[in-house]
Backbone as JSON, one array per atom type, in Angstrom:
{
  "sequence": "MKKNWWKILAIALLVFTVVAGILSEVPRLAILNETIRNLFFHVPMWFGMILILLVSVIYSIKYLRNPTVKNDVVAYESAKVGILFGVLGIVTGMEWARFTWGDYWSNDPKQNAAAIGLLIYFAYLVLRSSFNEQQQRARISAVYNIFAFAALIPLLFILPRLTDSLHPGNGGNPGFNTYDLDSSLRLVFYPAVLGWTLLGIWIVNVKSRLELLRQRLYETV",
  "N": [[-35.87, -3.03, -66.32], [-34.97, -0.94, -64.72], [-35.79, 1.28, -66.15], [-38.48, 1.17, -65.9], [-39.24, 1.67, -63.32], [-40.87, 3.7, -62.34], [-43.36, 3.03, -63.27], [-43.94, 0.72, -61.88], [-44.0, 1.88, -59.37], [-46.25, 3.51, -59.72], [-48.32, 1.6, -59.95], [-48.14, 0.39, -57.42], [-48.73, 2.55, -55.73], [-51.36, 3.16, -56.52], [-52.72, 0.81, -55.91], [-52.36, 0.84, -53.16], [-53.75, 3.22, -52.62], [-56.42, 2.57, -53.34], [-57.0, 0.36, -51.66], [-56.38, 1.34, -49.04], [-57.93, 3.59, -49.15], [-60.5, 2.59, -49.08], [-60.61, 0.84, -46.87], [-59.25, 1.95, -44.67], [-59.25, 3.72, -41.5], [-61.19, 6.65, -41.11], [-61.66, 10.09, -40.2], [-64.61, 10.93, -38.36], [-66.49, 13.15, -39.57], [-68.79, 15.87, -39.4], [-71.57, 15.88, -41.61], [-69.85, 15.16, -43.85], [-68.88, 12.52, -43.16], [-68.57, 9.15, -44.19], [-68.11, 9.84, -46.81], [-65.83, 11.28, -47.03], [-63.83, 9.71, -47.94], [-63.75, 9.98, -50.65], [-61.96, 11.94, -51.08], [-59.57, 10.78, -51.73], [-59.79, 10.15, -54.35], [-61.35, 11.95, -56.01], [-60.1, 14.57, -55.66], [-57.24, 14.03, -56.16], [-57.45, 13.25, -58.85], [-58.1, 15.65, -60.12], [-55.79, 17.11, -59.5], [-53.99, 15.56, -60.96], [-55.03, 16.0, -63.52], [-54.48, 18.78, -63.92], [-51.65, 18.76, -63.9], [-51.07, 17.06, -66.05], [-52.26, 18.4, -68.17], [-50.63, 20.61, -68.08], [-48.26, 19.48, -68.99], [-49.1, 19.02, -71.61], [-49.35, 21.67, -72.53], [-46.69, 22.5, -72.36], [-45.51, 20.91, -74.33], [-46.89, 21.88, -76.52], [-45.86, 24.45, -76.68], [-43.22, 23.74, -77.15], [-43.61, 22.63, -79.67], [-44.26, 24.88, -81.23], [-41.84, 26.15, -81.2], [-40.16, 24.2, -82.16], [-41.22, 22.52, -84.64], [-42.04, 19.47, -84.59], [-43.33, 16.18, -85.27], [-43.51, 14.54, -83.04], [-43.65, 16.34, -80.83], [-46.14, 17.51, -81.32], [-47.84, 15.28, -81.17], [-47.49, 14.35, -78.52], [-48.43, 16.59, -77.12], [-51.12, 16.56, -77.93], [-52.07, 13.99, -77.11], [-51.63, 14.2, -74.38], [-53.41, 16.23, -73.73], [-55.84, 14.92, -74.24], [-55.82, 12.86, -72.3], [-55.72, 14.43, -70.02], [-58.23, 15.66, -70.22], [-59.83, 13.39, -69.87], [-59.23, 12.77, -67.17], [-60.28, 15.07, -66.08], [-63.02, 14.77, -66.61], [-63.55, 12.47, -65.08], [-62.98, 13.59, -62.61], [-65.04, 15.48, -62.38], [-67.28, 13.79, -62.37], [-66.87, 12.2, -60.04], [-66.87, 14.28, -58.26], [-69.5, 15.23, -58.49], [-70.89, 13.07, -57.45], [-70.0, 13.17, -54.83], [-70.99, 15.67, -54.13], [-73.71, 15.14, -54.13], [-74.17, 13.8, -51.74], [-73.18, 15.53, -49.8], [-73.98, 18.17, -50.39], [-76.54, 17.84, -51.17], [-77.42, 17.58, -53.8], [-76.67, 16.54, -57.18], [-75.78, 18.54, -58.92], [-75.43, 21.79, -58.12], [-75.14, 24.27, -59.16], [-72.91, 25.5, -58.13], [-70.22, 27.85, -57.97], [-67.64, 26.72, -58.35], [-68.21, 24.24, -59.53], [-69.47, 25.09, -61.9], [-67.4, 26.56, -63.08], [-65.5, 24.55, -63.48], [-66.88, 22.97, -65.34], [-67.04, 24.75, -67.51], [-64.34, 25.03, -68.06], [-63.71, 22.42, -68.95], [-65.32, 22.33, -71.24], [-64.01, 24.17, -72.83], [-61.73, 22.73, -73.4], [-62.85, 20.54, -74.71], [-63.59, 21.86, -77.01], [-61.09, 22.22, -78.06], [-60.5, 19.63, -78.97], [-62.42, 19.42, -80.97], [-61.56, 21.45, -82.64], [-59.11, 20.46, -83.59], [-60.0, 18.38, -85.18], [-60.99, 19.73, -87.3], [-59.2, 20.36, -89.24], [-57.35, 19.17, -92.01], [-54.77, 19.21, -92.98], [-51.65, 18.46, -91.68], [-49.56, 20.08, -90.47], [-50.75, 22.62, -90.31], [-52.95, 22.02, -88.66], [-51.61, 21.2, -86.33], [-50.18, 23.51, -85.61], [-52.14, 25.56, -85.21], [-53.66, 24.29, -83.25], [-51.8, 24.12, -81.19], [-51.45, 26.8, -80.45], [-54.06, 27.4, -79.59], [-54.23, 25.59, -77.47], [-52.47, 26.63, -75.58], [-53.75, 29.03, -74.84], [-56.08, 27.91, -73.84], [-55.24, 26.57, -71.52], [-54.33, 28.76, -70.1], [-56.74, 30.0, -69.62], [-58.04, 28.11, -68.08], [-56.81, 27.98, -65.53], [-57.42, 30.46, -64.02], [-60.19, 30.05, -64.01], [-60.54, 27.81, -62.37], [-59.11, 28.33, -60.0], [-59.11, 31.02, -59.26], [-61.46, 32.67, -59.89], [-63.63, 31.23, -58.5], [-62.9, 31.79, -55.86], [-63.59, 34.38, -55.51], [-66.27, 34.53, -55.17], [-69.28, 33.41, -53.43], [-69.06, 30.14, -52.34], [-69.66, 26.67, -51.91], [-67.68, 24.86, -52.07], [-64.72, 23.52, -50.67], [-61.98, 25.66, -49.92], [-62.72, 27.82, -51.4], [-64.46, 30.94, -51.81], [-64.22, 31.86, -49.18], [-64.53, 29.52, -47.78], [-62.65, 27.36, -46.07], [-60.03, 25.19, -47.21], [-58.16, 22.09, -47.2], [-57.37, 22.16, -44.51], [-56.93, 21.54, -40.96], [-59.36, 20.47, -40.39], [-60.55, 19.12, -42.62], [-58.47, 17.6, -43.61], [-56.66, 15.74, -41.99], [-53.81, 14.24, -40.27], [-54.0, 11.45, -40.66], [-55.47, 11.24, -43.01], [-53.77, 12.5, -44.8], [-51.76, 10.63, -45.11], [-52.71, 8.89, -46.99], [-53.69, 10.55, -48.96], [-51.6, 12.09, -50.25], [-49.91, 10.06, -51.46], [-51.92, 9.17, -53.2], [-52.31, 11.34, -54.93], [-49.83, 11.37, -56.28], [-49.88, 8.79, -57.36], [-52.19, 8.73, -59.11], [-51.4, 10.74, -60.87], [-49.04, 9.68, -61.99], [-50.19, 7.49, -63.27], [-51.68, 8.8, -65.26], [-49.58, 9.95, -66.75], [-48.36, 7.63, -67.62], [-50.36, 6.56, -69.3], [-50.4, 8.59, -71.24], [-47.82, 8.26, -72.25], [-47.95, 5.67, -73.41], [-50.04, 5.99, -75.32], [-48.98, 8.02, -76.93], [-46.69, 6.81, -78.01], [-47.9, 4.74, -79.47], [-49.38, 6.24, -81.33], [-47.35, 7.6, -82.72], [-46.06, 5.41, -83.83], [-48.12, 4.45, -85.44], [-48.32, 6.53, -87.31], [-45.8, 6.38, -88.52], [-46.01, 3.86, -89.74], [-48.07, 4.41, -91.52], [-46.84, 6.24, -93.19], [-45.0, 4.64, -94.49], [-46.5, 2.95, -96.02]],
  "CA": [[-36.52, -2.82, -65.03], [-34.6, 0.37, -64.22], [-36.56, 2.29, -66.86], [-39.9, 1.01, -65.58], [-39.46, 1.77, -61.88], [-41.97, 4.62, -62.03], [-44.6, 2.32, -63.55], [-44.15, -0.14, -60.7], [-44.4, 2.78, -58.3], [-47.63, 3.93, -59.98], [-49.21, 0.49, -59.6], [-48.11, 0.22, -55.98], [-49.43, 3.68, -55.1], [-52.79, 3.07, -56.8], [-53.24, -0.3, -55.09], [-52.42, 1.36, -51.79], [-54.83, 4.21, -52.56], [-57.73, 1.91, -53.38], [-57.18, -0.47, -50.46], [-56.43, 2.21, -47.86], [-59.05, 4.51, -49.29], [-61.75, 1.9, -48.75], [-60.57, 0.1, -45.62], [-58.61, 2.64, -43.55], [-60.09, 4.54, -40.63], [-61.25, 8.06, -41.48], [-62.33, 10.87, -39.15], [-66.06, 11.06, -38.46], [-66.77, 14.58, -39.65], [-70.19, 16.2, -39.64], [-72.02, 15.97, -43.01], [-69.0, 14.38, -44.74], [-68.93, 11.11, -42.75], [-67.77, 8.23, -44.99], [-67.81, 10.4, -48.13], [-64.49, 11.87, -47.0], [-62.96, 8.8, -48.68], [-63.66, 10.48, -52.03], [-60.79, 12.81, -51.12], [-58.46, 10.03, -52.31], [-60.07, 9.91, -55.77], [-61.79, 13.17, -56.69], [-59.09, 15.64, -55.65], [-56.04, 13.65, -56.9], [-57.71, 13.25, -60.3], [-58.0, 17.04, -60.57], [-54.37, 17.44, -59.47], [-53.4, 14.9, -62.11], [-55.49, 16.71, -64.71], [-53.72, 20.02, -64.06], [-50.26, 18.47, -64.23], [-51.01, 16.47, -67.39], [-52.54, 19.5, -69.11], [-49.42, 21.42, -68.11], [-47.37, 18.78, -69.92], [-49.63, 19.29, -72.94], [-48.99, 23.04, -72.88], [-45.24, 22.55, -72.56], [-45.21, 20.33, -75.64], [-47.41, 22.8, -77.53], [-44.85, 25.51, -76.8], [-42.08, 23.13, -77.83], [-43.93, 22.48, -81.09], [-44.17, 26.19, -81.89], [-40.41, 26.45, -81.33], [-39.54, 23.13, -82.95], [-42.41, 21.81, -85.13], [-41.87, 18.05, -84.9], [-44.53, 15.37, -85.09], [-43.53, 14.05, -81.66], [-44.14, 17.39, -79.94], [-47.58, 17.66, -81.55], [-48.54, 14.08, -80.7], [-47.48, 14.33, -77.05], [-49.34, 17.64, -76.67], [-52.49, 16.13, -78.19], [-52.41, 12.86, -76.25], [-51.68, 14.7, -73.0], [-54.68, 16.95, -73.58], [-56.94, 13.95, -74.16], [-55.77, 12.21, -71.0], [-56.11, 15.46, -69.06], [-59.68, 15.79, -70.3], [-60.38, 12.19, -69.23], [-59.13, 12.96, -65.73], [-61.22, 16.12, -65.72], [-64.36, 14.19, -66.61], [-63.62, 11.62, -63.89], [-63.03, 14.49, -61.47], [-66.39, 16.06, -62.28], [-68.22, 12.72, -62.0], [-66.68, 11.88, -58.62], [-67.29, 15.47, -57.52], [-70.97, 15.25, -58.48], [-71.35, 12.05, -56.5], [-69.71, 13.71, -53.5], [-71.92, 16.78, -53.89], [-75.06, 14.62, -53.85], [-74.26, 13.43, -50.32], [-72.81, 16.62, -48.88], [-74.72, 19.4, -50.7], [-77.94, 17.5, -51.41], [-77.77, 17.48, -55.22], [-75.52, 16.3, -58.03], [-75.31, 19.81, -59.49], [-76.1, 22.88, -57.4], [-74.68, 25.53, -59.76], [-71.83, 26.09, -57.35], [-69.25, 28.48, -58.87], [-66.55, 25.8, -58.67], [-68.73, 23.28, -60.49], [-69.68, 25.76, -63.18], [-66.1, 26.91, -63.65], [-64.9, 23.31, -63.96], [-67.58, 22.58, -66.56], [-66.62, 25.67, -68.58], [-62.97, 24.67, -68.4], [-63.73, 21.2, -69.76], [-65.89, 22.67, -72.54], [-62.94, 24.82, -73.59], [-60.84, 21.68, -73.92], [-63.59, 19.79, -75.73], [-63.47, 22.66, -78.23], [-59.75, 21.92, -78.59], [-60.62, 18.38, -79.74], [-63.19, 19.73, -82.18], [-60.7, 22.27, -83.5], [-58.13, 19.59, -84.27], [-60.66, 17.57, -86.21], [-61.46, 20.62, -88.37], [-58.13, 20.57, -90.22], [-56.8, 17.95, -92.61], [-53.33, 19.38, -93.17], [-51.05, 18.16, -90.37], [-48.83, 21.2, -89.88], [-51.72, 23.67, -89.96], [-53.69, 21.54, -87.5], [-50.75, 21.19, -85.15], [-49.8, 24.88, -85.25], [-53.3, 26.25, -84.66], [-54.03, 23.59, -82.01], [-50.82, 24.48, -80.17], [-51.78, 28.15, -79.98], [-55.31, 27.31, -78.82], [-53.95, 24.84, -76.24], [-51.83, 27.55, -74.63], [-54.79, 29.93, -74.32], [-57.03, 27.11, -73.07], [-54.68, 26.36, -70.18], [-54.31, 30.07, -69.45], [-58.11, 30.29, -69.17], [-58.46, 27.11, -67.1], [-56.26, 28.27, -64.21], [-58.28, 31.39, -63.28], [-61.53, 29.47, -63.84], [-60.54, 26.84, -61.28], [-58.43, 28.72, -58.77], [-59.24, 32.45, -58.92], [-62.85, 33.15, -59.92], [-64.45, 30.69, -57.4], [-62.53, 32.41, -54.58], [-64.16, 35.73, -55.46], [-67.72, 34.42, -54.99], [-69.7, 32.46, -52.4], [-68.98, 28.78, -52.84], [-69.68, 25.6, -50.93], [-66.51, 24.03, -52.27], [-63.59, 23.88, -49.79], [-60.92, 26.44, -50.53], [-63.26, 28.88, -52.23], [-65.49, 31.78, -51.22], [-64.07, 31.92, -47.72], [-64.67, 28.19, -47.21], [-61.26, 26.88, -46.06], [-59.74, 23.85, -47.7], [-56.9, 21.5, -46.8], [-57.0, 22.55, -43.16], [-56.94, 20.43, -40.01], [-60.7, 19.87, -40.31], [-60.87, 18.17, -43.69], [-57.29, 16.87, -44.06], [-55.79, 15.52, -40.85], [-52.6, 13.46, -40.55], [-54.35, 10.11, -41.17], [-55.89, 11.4, -44.4], [-52.6, 12.87, -45.59], [-50.97, 9.43, -45.39], [-53.26, 8.28, -48.2], [-53.96, 11.58, -49.96], [-50.42, 12.45, -51.04], [-49.61, 8.95, -52.39], [-52.97, 9.11, -54.22], [-52.01, 12.38, -55.93], [-48.7, 10.9, -57.08], [-50.28, 7.59, -58.09], [-53.06, 9.08, -60.22], [-50.62, 11.51, -61.84], [-48.17, 8.74, -62.71], [-51.04, 6.71, -64.16], [-51.97, 9.65, -66.4], [-48.36, 10.06, -67.55], [-48.19, 6.31, -68.24], [-51.3, 6.49, -70.41], [-49.89, 9.5, -72.28], [-46.64, 7.63, -72.83], [-48.37, 4.56, -74.26], [-50.82, 6.5, -76.45], [-48.09, 8.77, -77.8], [-45.86, 5.84, -78.74], [-48.75, 4.06, -80.44], [-49.73, 7.17, -82.4], [-46.15, 7.81, -83.53], [-45.87, 4.18, -84.61], [-49.15, 4.41, -86.48], [-47.96, 7.5, -88.34], [-44.66, 5.83, -89.27], [-46.53, 2.78, -90.62], [-48.86, 5.05, -92.57], [-45.92, 6.87, -94.15], [-44.28, 3.61, -95.25], [-47.43, 2.22, -96.9]],
  "C": [[-36.23, -1.42, -64.5], [-35.43, 1.47, -64.88], [-38.04, 2.27, -66.46], [-40.2, 1.16, -64.09], [-40.66, 2.63, -61.54], [-43.32, 3.98, -62.33], [-44.96, 1.38, -62.4], [-44.62, 0.7, -59.52], [-45.85, 3.22, -58.48], [-48.62, 2.85, -59.57], [-49.3, 0.34, -58.09], [-48.9, 1.32, -55.27], [-50.93, 3.59, -55.33], [-53.43, 1.92, -56.03], [-53.38, 0.14, -53.64], [-53.57, 2.35, -51.63], [-56.2, 3.56, -52.48], [-57.98, 1.14, -52.09], [-57.32, 0.41, -49.22], [-57.61, 3.16, -47.94], [-60.38, 3.9, -48.91], [-61.75, 1.35, -47.33], [-60.02, 0.89, -44.42], [-59.62, 3.43, -42.73], [-60.04, 6.0, -41.09], [-61.97, 8.82, -40.36], [-63.82, 10.99, -39.4], [-66.43, 12.54, -38.4], [-68.24, 14.81, -39.95], [-70.44, 16.4, -41.13], [-71.18, 15.06, -43.91], [-69.08, 12.88, -44.43], [-68.03, 10.25, -43.65], [-67.41, 8.81, -46.36], [-66.45, 11.07, -48.17], [-63.5, 10.99, -47.76], [-62.8, 9.24, -50.14], [-62.49, 11.45, -52.2], [-59.61, 12.11, -51.81], [-58.64, 9.78, -53.8], [-60.38, 11.2, -56.5], [-60.67, 14.21, -56.78], [-57.81, 15.23, -56.39], [-56.24, 13.61, -58.41], [-57.62, 14.66, -60.87], [-56.55, 17.5, -60.54], [-53.67, 16.83, -60.69], [-53.78, 15.58, -63.41], [-54.66, 17.97, -64.97], [-52.3, 19.74, -64.51], [-50.13, 17.91, -65.65], [-51.32, 17.52, -68.45], [-51.35, 20.46, -69.18], [-48.38, 20.79, -69.04], [-47.8, 19.05, -71.36], [-49.24, 20.68, -73.42], [-47.5, 23.15, -73.18], [-44.88, 22.01, -73.93], [-45.8, 21.16, -76.78], [-46.43, 23.94, -77.76], [-43.61, 24.98, -77.52], [-42.36, 22.96, -79.32], [-43.8, 23.81, -81.83], [-42.7, 26.59, -82.09], [-39.7, 25.43, -82.22], [-40.65, 22.21, -83.46], [-42.14, 20.37, -85.58], [-43.18, 17.31, -84.63], [-44.63, 14.89, -83.64], [-44.08, 15.1, -80.7], [-45.65, 17.57, -80.08], [-48.35, 16.48, -80.97], [-48.6, 14.05, -79.18], [-48.42, 15.4, -76.5], [-50.79, 17.19, -76.81], [-52.92, 15.0, -77.25], [-52.48, 13.28, -74.79], [-52.99, 15.44, -72.75], [-55.85, 15.98, -73.45], [-56.98, 13.24, -72.81], [-56.16, 13.2, -69.89], [-57.62, 15.66, -69.04], [-60.36, 14.59, -69.65], [-60.35, 12.32, -67.72], [-60.1, 14.04, -65.25], [-62.64, 15.61, -65.65], [-64.55, 13.3, -65.38], [-63.7, 12.47, -62.63], [-64.41, 15.1, -61.28], [-67.4, 15.01, -61.83], [-68.1, 12.38, -60.52], [-67.08, 13.06, -57.75], [-68.8, 15.58, -57.42], [-71.52, 14.24, -57.49], [-71.12, 12.51, -55.07], [-70.69, 14.82, -53.16], [-73.32, 16.28, -53.54], [-75.24, 14.3, -52.37], [-74.01, 14.6, -49.39], [-73.59, 17.91, -49.12], [-76.18, 19.13, -51.03], [-78.33, 17.35, -52.85], [-76.51, 17.22, -56.02], [-74.91, 17.61, -58.54], [-76.11, 20.94, -58.86], [-75.71, 24.25, -57.94], [-73.68, 26.25, -58.87], [-70.8, 26.69, -58.31], [-68.1, 27.57, -59.27], [-67.0, 24.77, -59.7], [-68.89, 23.91, -61.86], [-68.37, 26.1, -63.87], [-65.41, 25.68, -64.21], [-65.55, 22.86, -65.26], [-67.17, 23.45, -67.73], [-65.2, 25.32, -69.03], [-62.91, 23.42, -69.28], [-64.31, 21.47, -71.15], [-64.85, 23.35, -73.43], [-62.01, 23.77, -74.19], [-61.56, 20.74, -74.89], [-63.54, 20.53, -77.07], [-62.11, 22.46, -78.89], [-59.8, 20.65, -79.45], [-61.37, 18.62, -81.05], [-62.33, 20.52, -83.16], [-59.71, 21.41, -84.26], [-58.76, 18.79, -85.39], [-61.13, 18.41, -87.39], [-60.43, 20.82, -89.47], [-57.61, 19.23, -90.71], [-55.29, 18.02, -92.73], [-52.63, 19.34, -91.81], [-50.39, 19.37, -89.73], [-49.76, 22.34, -89.47], [-52.5, 23.28, -88.72], [-52.85, 21.62, -86.23], [-50.43, 22.61, -84.68], [-50.96, 25.62, -84.59], [-53.73, 25.62, -83.34], [-53.07, 23.96, -80.87], [-51.12, 25.85, -79.59], [-53.04, 28.11, -79.11], [-55.06, 26.62, -77.48], [-53.34, 25.75, -75.17], [-52.87, 28.48, -74.01], [-55.81, 29.17, -73.49], [-56.52, 26.89, -71.65], [-54.64, 27.67, -69.4], [-55.69, 30.47, -68.94], [-58.54, 29.35, -68.06], [-58.01, 27.47, -65.68], [-57.11, 29.29, -63.45], [-59.69, 30.85, -63.07], [-61.59, 28.56, -62.61], [-60.06, 27.41, -59.95], [-58.61, 30.19, -58.37], [-60.7, 32.88, -58.83], [-63.7, 32.55, -58.8], [-64.13, 31.31, -56.04], [-63.15, 33.8, -54.41], [-65.66, 35.73, -55.21], [-68.02, 33.47, -53.83], [-69.74, 31.06, -52.99], [-69.0, 27.79, -51.7], [-68.41, 24.77, -50.98], [-65.38, 24.46, -51.35], [-62.51, 24.62, -50.56], [-61.39, 27.58, -51.38], [-64.31, 29.68, -51.46], [-65.42, 31.88, -49.71], [-64.25, 30.6, -47.02], [-63.3, 27.52, -47.21], [-61.13, 25.45, -46.56], [-58.37, 23.4, -47.28], [-56.43, 22.01, -45.44], [-57.11, 21.33, -42.24], [-58.31, 19.77, -39.9], [-60.9, 18.81, -41.38], [-59.65, 17.42, -44.22], [-56.33, 16.69, -42.88], [-54.65, 14.59, -41.23], [-52.92, 12.08, -41.12], [-54.78, 10.17, -42.63], [-54.7, 11.73, -45.3], [-51.77, 11.65, -45.97], [-51.45, 8.72, -46.65], [-53.38, 9.31, -49.32], [-52.74, 11.87, -50.84], [-49.95, 11.31, -51.94], [-50.66, 8.84, -53.5], [-52.71, 10.13, -55.32], [-50.9, 11.9, -56.86], [-49.1, 9.7, -57.93], [-51.15, 7.9, -59.29], [-52.32, 9.87, -61.29], [-49.71, 10.61, -62.66], [-48.97, 7.87, -63.66], [-51.36, 7.51, -65.42], [-50.77, 9.78, -67.32], [-48.09, 8.75, -68.29], [-49.11, 6.18, -69.45], [-50.85, 7.37, -71.57], [-48.71, 8.87, -73.01], [-47.02, 6.53, -73.81], [-49.1, 5.07, -75.5], [-49.94, 7.28, -77.42], [-47.22, 7.84, -78.64], [-46.67, 5.11, -79.8], [-49.1, 4.97, -81.62], [-48.53, 7.44, -83.3], [-45.86, 6.59, -84.39], [-46.87, 4.09, -85.73], [-48.81, 5.36, -87.62], [-46.78, 7.01, -89.17], [-45.11, 4.72, -90.24], [-47.31, 3.35, -91.78], [-47.96, 5.66, -93.63], [-45.19, 5.84, -95.02], [-45.19, 2.85, -96.2], [-47.54, 2.92, -98.25]]
}
């Protein structure tokens, strides 16, 4: 039980996020209205994506320094879960954009940058499938993974700020201020960020253990 406390915490936070996100009172803001509830899903998924991809990069660096199967597997599984969260973030963001900007995809710089970032990581998956030899695949994938994360950060957090953007926090459009994140929203938002991130780490943990077990069984056959 002591080892699984964080899993219990993840479940509790996600249950709280879903229930409070749907039923709690939210400020009646112009244009946003009830869609502000997506703040508890869309944004935390992107936060979780960044943190999980950071874990992937850390294990890629660890693999280059200490080329073990575990380091490669954790880096790979973390990248896949990070991509999943990124896709969910884009889908929830598109749904939010339809109500607030009038269209699912308006070629906003933030949307385009996010799409490019995900394509870079999809290329990572394709790259891994291009090699049969394990060590070569792991080594080249680790190097690519580091550069992919280095490209993702400016795509998401720097370039959109240099252009006109409808997205909060970019192009002079303020984000996380008293208008779109008051005290009542923060009570759900911060637990949501932690809950979604812990869920992603949990998935990485399970998938990594299963993959390592599969490889051990394959080696013994």
